[in-house]
VODRENNU-203516 format. One record per residue: residue in one letter; x, y, z of N, C-alpha, C in turn. Coordinates in steps of 0.2 Angstrom, whole numbers, plus 2048, in hexadecimal, padded with zeros to 3 digits. Atoms other than C-alpha are relative to their C-alpha. Layout:
<nodes>
AXYZXYZXYZ;...
</nodes>
This chain:
<nodes>
M8047FA800800800800804806800;A7FD7F98008068127FC7FE804806;R8027FD7F980681A80D7FF8077FF;L8017F880180782C8067FC8017F9;S8047FF8067FC8297F77FB806800;G8047FA8007F483A7F2802806804;K7FD7FB7FD7FF8447FD8058047FD;I7FA7FC80380B8527F8804803805;A7FB7FF7FB81B8558028058057FD;L7FA7FB8018278648028067FE805;V7FA8027FC83885F8088068057FE;T7FA7FC80184686B80B8077FC801;G7FA8047FF85886680A8007FA7FB;A80280680485285A7FC8057FE7FB;A7FB80280586285A7F18047FA803;S7FC8057FD86B84E7FD7FE7FE807;G8018027F986C84580D7F97FE802;I8068027FD85D8438187FA8027FC;G8067FD80485284E80D7FF7FC7FA;A8008048078568457FD7FD7F9802;A8038077FE8528348067F9801802;C8077FF7FF84283B80C7FC8017FA;A8037FF80683D8407FB7FF7FA7FC;L80080780384182F7F47FB7FC803;R8048047FC8388268027F98027FF;F8077FD8008288318017FE7FE7F9;A80280280682882E7EE7FE7F97FF;Q80180780082981C7F07FA7FE803;E8068017FC81A81D7FB7FA8047FD;G8067FD80480F8267EE800808800;A8017F97FF8128387F38038047FA;A7FD7FB8048158477E7805804804;V7FB7FD7FB82584F7ED8038067FC;A7FD7FA80282B8617EB807801804;G7FA8007FC83D8647F0803808800;L7FD7F97FF8468747F6807800802;D7F98007FD8598777F88048067FD;L7FC7FA8038678837F48037FE7F9;R7FD80280686D8787E67FC7FB7FC;E80480580486686D7D88037F9801;P7FD8077FF86785B7DB8027FD7F9;T7FE8028068708527CE8007F87FF;E80080780086F8407D37FE7FE807;G8018027FA86A8357E17F87FF802;D8078017FE85A8337EC7FB8057FD;W8057FB8038518437E67FE7FE7F9;V80180180785383F7D47FC7F97FF;R80480680084D82D7D77F9801802;G8077FE7FE83E8347E17FC8047FB;A8037FD80583A8407D47FD7FC7FA;Q8028048058398337C77FA7FB802;L8068047FE82D8297D27FA804801;A8057FC7FD8228377D87FB8027FA;P8057FE80581283A7CE8008077FE;R7FE7F980181684D7CF806802804;S7FA7FE7FC8268557D48028077FE;G7FE7F980182E8667D5806801804;F7FA7FE7FC83E86E7DB8018077FF;A7FE7F980084387F7E0806802804;L7FA7FE7FC8538887E57FE806805;A8017FA7FC8528937F48057FF806;D7FD8007F985C8978047FB801805;V8068007FB851893813801805805;R7FF7FA7FB8598A281C7FC8067FD;D8027FA8048518AE80F7F87FF800;D80880080083E8B18137FD8017F9;A8037FF80683B8B88028017FB7FB;A7FF8068048438AA7F97FC7FA801;V8048067FE83A89D8037F98017FE;A8067FE80382A8A67FF7FF7FE7F9;R80080180782D8A67ED8007F87FE;A7FF8078018338947ED7FA7FB802;V8068047FE82488D7F77FA8017FB;A8057FF8048188967EC8017FD7F9;S7FF8038068208907DC7FF7F8800;L8018077FF82087E7E27F97FE801;R8078027FF80E87F7E87FC8017F9;D8038008068098857D78017FA7FB;A7FE8068048128767CF7FD7FA803;V8028077FD80C8687DB7FA800803;G8067FF7FC7FD86F7E4802801807;R8007FF7F97FA8707F78067FB803;F7FB8047FD8078698037FD7FD806;D8038047FA80185B80F8057FF805;V7FB8027FC8128588168068057FF;L7FA7FC80082186381A8067FD804;V7FA8027FD83285C81E806805800;N7FA7FB80083F8698248067FC801;A7FA8047FF84F8608218068047FE;A7FA7FC80285A86E81B804801806;G7FC7FE7FA8698708278078007FE;V7F980080187B8738298037FF807;A7FC8027FA88986E835804807802;G7FC7FB7FE89387A83F800801808;G8007FE7F9898880850807801803;G7FA7FE7FD8A788185C7FF803807;P8017FD7F98AA88786E7FE8077FF;V8037F98018A1897870805806800;H7FB7FA8008B08A28738048007FA;L7FC8008078B789D8627FC8007FA;I8048008068A889C8577FE8087FE;E8027F98038A58AC84C7F9801800;P8077FF8008948B484D7FD7FF7F9;A8038028078928B283A7FF7F97FF;E80080880089589F83C7FA7FE804;W8068017FC88889F84A7FA8017FD;D8067FE80387B8A88407FF7FB7FA;R80180580587E89C8317FD7FA802;V8028067FD87B88D83B7F9800802;V8077FF7FD86C8938457FB8027FA;D8057FD80586489C8367FE7FA7FB;V80280680486588C82B7FB7FB803;N8038067FC86087F8387F9802803;L8067FE7FC8538898427FC8057FC;K8047FB80384E8998397FD7FD7F9;G80280380684D88F8297F97FC801;S8068047FE8408838317FA804801;F8067FC7FF8368918377FE8037F9;L8027FD80683689A8267FC7FC7FB;V80480480583188C81B7F97FE803;S8068017FD8248878287FB8067FF;R8047FA80081D8998287FD8007F9;H8037FF80681A8988167FC7FA7FD;V8038068028138868157F9800804;L8068017FC8078878247FA8037FE;P8077FD8027FA89381D7FC7FB7FB;G8048048047F68868107FD7FA803;M8028057FB7F587881D7FA802804;L8067FD7FC7E98838277FA8007FC;E8067FF8047DE8868187FE7F97FE;A8028078027DE8738147FD7FC806;G8038037FA7DA86F8268047FA803;G7FC8057FD7E986482A8077FF7FC;G7F98018037FB85E8268057FD805;S7FB8037FC80B85782D8068047FF;V7F97FD80181B8618308057FC804;I7FA8047FD82B858834806804800;H7F97FC80083A86183A8057FB802;V7FA8047FF84B858839804804805;A7FC7FD7FB85385D8498077FB801;S7FA8047FF8618528518017FE807;I7FE8017F9867849860804805804;E7FC7FA7FE8728588627FB805802;G8057FC7FD8628618667FD7FE806;L8038037FA85E856874806800806;E7FB8007FB86F85587D8068037FD;G7FA7FD80288085E87C8047FC7FD;F7FB80480388E8598718068057FF;E7FA7FC8008A085F8728018047FA;G7FF7FB8058A386E8687FA8027FB;G8067FF80489186F8627FD807800;S8037FA7FF88C8808687FA8027FB;A8057FD8058838888587FB7FA7FE;Y80480580387D8778517FB7FD806;N8058027FB8768718627FB805802;A8057FB7FF86E8818657FA8017FB;S8058008068658818547FC7FB800;K80480680085F8708567FC7FF806;G8048007FA8598728677FA8057FF;G8067FB80284F8818617FB7FC7FB;V8048038058488768537FB7FB805;V8048057FC8428698617FA804803;L8057FC7FC83987786B7FB8037FB;L8047FD80583287F85B7FB7FB7FE;T80580580182A86E8577FB800805;R8058017FB82186D8677FC806800;N8047FA80081B87F8667FB7FF7FA;M80580080681487C8557FB7FB801;A8058057FF80C86C85A7FA803804;I8067FD7FC8028768677FC8057FC;D8047FB8037FE88485C7FC7FE7FA;Y8048028067F887A84D7FC7FA800;G8048077FF7F186A8547F98017FF;R8077FF8007E08718557FD8017F9;H8027FF8077E08748428027F97FC;G7FF8068047E586283E8077FF7FD;I7F98018037F786583B8057FD806;R7FC8047FC8038598438078037FF;V7F97FE80181585F8478057FC805;N7FC8047FD82385484C8078017FE;A7F97FF80183685384D8037F97FF;L7FB806800843846848806802802;C7F97FF7FE8538458518057FB7FE;P7FC80580285F83B847806800804;G7FA8007FE86F83584E8058027FB;F7FB7FE80687F8368437FE7FC7FA;I8038048068798318328058017FA;E7FC80080688482D8237FD8057FA;T8027FB80588183D8188068047FE;P7FB7FB80288B84A80F802805805;L7FF7FB7FA88985581E8047FD805;L7FB8047FB89184882A8078007FD;G7F980080389F84681D804806800;S7FC7FA8008A385881D803801807;V7FE7FF7F98A68578308067FB801;F7FC8057FD8AE8468328057FD7FA;D7FB8038058B78418218068047FF;M7F97FD8008C88488258047FC805;P7FC8047FC8D683E82D800802807;P8007FF7F88D784783E7FA7FE803;M8068027FD8C58428417FF7F8800;D8018078018C782F83D7FF7FD807;E8018037F98C882A8507FA803803;V8067FD7FD8BA8368557FA7FD7FC;R8068038048AF82F8477FF7F8803;T8008077FE8B381D84D7FC800807;R8027FF7FA8AF82285F7F8802800;I8077FD80089E82B85B7FC7FA7FD;A80380580389981C8507FE7FB806;A8008057FB89C81085F7FB803805;A8057FD7FB89181C86A7F97FF7FF;H8078028028828178607FF7F9803;Q8008077FD87C8078698007FB7FB;L80080480687A7FF8588077FF7FD;G7F980180288C8028558028037F9;R7FF7FD80788B80C8457FC8077FF;F8047FA80288581C83D7FA7FE7FC;G80680180387481D8368008017F8;R8017FF80786E81D8247FA8057FF;A8057FB80286482B81C7F97FD7FF;V80780380185681F8177FD7FE807;E8038027FA85481A8297FD806804;V8037FA7FE85082C82E7F98017FC;A8067FF80584482D81E7FB7FB802;N8058047FE83B81E8247FC802806;A8037FD7FA8378268357FC8067FD;A8047FA80383283682B7F97FE7FC;L80680380482682B8207FB7FF805;F8058027FB81D8258307FD806802;L8037FA7FD81B8378377FC8037FA;A8037FC80581583D8267F97FC7FE;S80680580280882E8247FA801805;D8068007FC7F782C82B8017FB806;E7FF8057FA7FE81E836802804806;A7FE7FB7FA80582D8417FA805801;S8057FB7FF7F48358427FF803807;F8017FD7F97F4837855807802803;V7F97FE7FE80783C8558018077FF;S7FE7F980180B84E858803803806;G7FB7FE7FB8188578628057FB802;A7FC8057FE8228488628078017FE;V7F97FF8018358488628037F97FF;L7FE80780183B83785A8078007FE;T7F980180184D83285C8017FA7FB;V7FE80580585482884D807800800;D7F97FF7FE8658268558047F9801;G7FC8077FF86A8138568017FF807;G7FE8017F9869815869805805803;F7FB7FB7FE87582486A7FE803807;T8027FC7FA86A82D8777FD7FB806;A8028047FB86581D880804800807;G7FC8007FA87381E88C8077FE7FE;H7F980180188581988E8027F9802;R7FD8067FF89080988E806801804;F7FA8007FC89D80689B8047FA801;G7FD8077FF8A17F48997FD7FB805;I8038047FA8967EE8A77FD7FA7FD;A80480680388B7E389B8057FA7FE;E7FB80580289B7DA8958027FC806;L7FE8047FA8A07D68A77FA7FB802;M8058057FE88F7CE8A97FE7FB7FA;G8018068048917C389A7FD8027F9;L8037FE8068897CE88C8058037FC;G7FA7FE8048987CF8817FE8017F9;
</nodes>
């Protein structure tokens, strides 16, 4: 059964990573998919999703730019119709100790990750209100739930996304609009690669992978599968939820005690 048959989704950050995986997964389940990103997709999940979708469209916009977002959302709405689902997956990495991070870098990270989610939602929500329902899914992070060494701007931005999710669930629930957040662990994406794919980070990468109780980084499709659930009618009574997709990273910590008890 096509779980999103007849639905139309807008996915930001759709050119790569989690956004592209969501676009493909939604298309596989029967949704028409509109994508928004800073750059055109050339290959990968978005292209495969567009080939599958009964209708699709793509627009270029910087999610930090209110006027650009307004134009892109209007253009895509004209191309594909109303939006039943919004996935705010556009995001950037960045941070550092507070006394070392430049204000411009702080603004870049917070503006893309938090302000961008606000701005795109701002222009999609009126259509959902008019239609009497919808599903908004913010892609936050486990780093929005707990601190992470050197995370400052990124953690602050994703923590803001988590609270934005809960406030929006309160404000729009009476109108049939569900708002939820996904908090992925460390996922194998180009964004992750931009941080860890350098020799000095090899040991750190290994240690972080081991901190996931499943012993590995996640895959973008595993986050997309969770987004699919939240977008579908199967999640009809789920709103204000913050769903971790983190391989057990936030479950707690291992200190070798289980091995001493024979669970090697």
